[in-house]
N, C-alpha and C positions, 0 to 999 in steps of 0.2 A: 504494500500500500504506500503510495507516494504522499508527500507532505500536503499537496493540494487536497487530496481526498480526506486526510485527517482534519484539515481545517474546515471542510464542508460538514463533516460529522459533528464537530465540536461547536461550530458557530453557524447554525442554520439561518437562512435568510428570514427577515421579518415578514409577517403576513400583513394583510390589509385591514385586519380588525383593530380599531382604535382601543386604547386603554383609557377608560373614564375613571378619574380619581376624584371622588366626592369628599370634600373637606368640611368638617363642622356640621351644624344642624340644619341650615336653611334648606338645602336641597334634598332632604331625606325622602320626602314623598315623591320627588322627581326620580331619585335613585331607585326607590322601591318599584316604581311603575316601569321604568326602563328595564330594570333587571328582570322583572316578571315577563315583560312583553318582547324584549330584544336580547335575551340572555345569550343566544347563539351568535348574534351579530357583533357583539362587543366584548371586551374584557372589562372587569370592574375591580376597583379597590375603594374602600371607605376608610378614611383616616380621621380620627377624632381625638380630642383631649377630654371628652365626656364619656366616661366608661359606661354609665348607666344608659345613656342615650344610644351609644353604639351597640350595646348588648340587647336592649329591649325594643328599640324603634327601627333600627336598620335591618330590613328583612332580606338580607342576602346571606350567602354561605359564610360560616364563621371564619373560614380560612382566608376570606377576602376582607376581613376587618382588621385594622391596625390601630391599636391604642397607643397614644404617645403622651398622655397627660401625666399628672401627678399620680404616684403609685398608691392610691386609695380607691376602694371599690366604688364610692359614690362621687368622686371628684369630677367636676366639669372643667377643671383647669382654671388658671388665672385668666381673666377676661380682658386682655390688652394685647396690643401688637407685638411689643418686645418679648412678652412671654411666649407668643406663638413662634417667633424666631428661635427662641431658646429651646423650646420643645423639639423643633426640627434638628437643631444642632446636637442635642443630647441623643437623638434617636436616628441620626442620619444613616447609620449602617443598616438598621432595621428597615427604614424606608427604601433605601437603595436595593436591598436584598429582595424586598417584595416587588418592586418595579421590574427587576431583572427577570422575574418569573415569566414575563409575558413577551412573546415574540412579536412586538409591535414597532412600527416606525412613527406612530402618531399618538400623542398623549394629550388628553383633554382634562384640564384642571378646572373643577367646578367648586365655587365657594361663594358665600355671602360675606361682603365686607362690612361688618357691623361692629357692635361693642363686645367683641369676643376675640379669642386668640386665633380664630380661623383666618383673619386678615394676615397675621404674621406667619401662620403655617403655610398658606398658599404662596406667600412671598418667599419663604425659606425653601420650599420645594422647588420653586422656579429657579432659585439660585443653584440648587443641587443639580438641576437638569441643564444649566446654562451651557456647559461644554459637551452635552450629549449630542449624538448624531440624530436623535429623534426630533420630530417636529412637535412643538409644544403650543397648545391653544388654550389659554385661560378663558373661562367663561365666568364672569363675576357679576354679582348684583351690588349696586351701590345703595346705601341706606335711605330710609325715610327721613325727612327733615325732623320729624318728631322724636327720632331716636337720640338726638342730642349731639353735643360737641364731640364727645369721646368716639362715637361711631363715625363721625365725619373725619376725625383725625386718623383713626385706624384705616379708614378707606383710602384717604389721601396717601398715607405712607405706603400702603400695599400697592396702589396703582403706580406710584413712582418706581418701585422696584420691578413690578411686572412689565412696565413699559421699557425699562432698561434691559430686561432679560428676554423679552418675547415681543415679536412684531405682530402677532396675530391675536390681539386681545379683543374679546367681545364683551361689551358692557350692557348690563340690564339695569335700568333705573327703576327702583321700587317707587320712588316719589313721582316720577313721570306717569307710571301706571296708575297710581292713586289719583293723581290730578285728572287723568283721562277718564276715570270712573266716577268723577264728581265727589271725591273724598270718601268714597265708599268702596271697600275692597275686602273680599273674603279670601281666606287662605287658599281655597281651591282655585280662585281666579289667578292669584299670584303664582301658584304652582304650575298651572296650565300655561301661562305666558312664559314663565322661566323655562319650562320643559321644551316649549317650541323653539326657543333660542338654542338650547343644548342639542336638540335634534338637528337643527340647521347646521351646526358646526360639525356634527358627526358626518 
């Protein structure tokens, strides 16, 4: 067996199925629906700093769930941008190992940029993938105005890093959707609109 044959065996070519990485809580219903309806068409990972939410609300296979929060059963992690970056830094080997399981050339990062560590987590993961040969497509939602200054700061910090690391960024504005619906918005309406954007990127 020559060297070229050995390389082909050890490093198979990537396939056309994208890897969807859902980060944090906002896209949970979207993740569950896509996983149920399009399981064969995509690869999936759910990464969260909230152990209870990841365990009880994310309805995908357990081996596709990655917990990177504080090591307590009911922790939802520290709810700020810098903590999200730190969680990624502390768990970068685990995150990289899980991503490497999938033979994909396209990674779609999905998160809500709000008053939580998810903003920092998606920014940190995009930094881990910056030198990767894979195409990275972040799909993020920006917060409602009513969520306050902290949510806006988290969102702004994350967007700055994402724009520096990725050129194919898709933005979904929760506030714009709220305004378009006359200040009345149900969770199912938000999920449906957000899912449409994720499907479009897929």
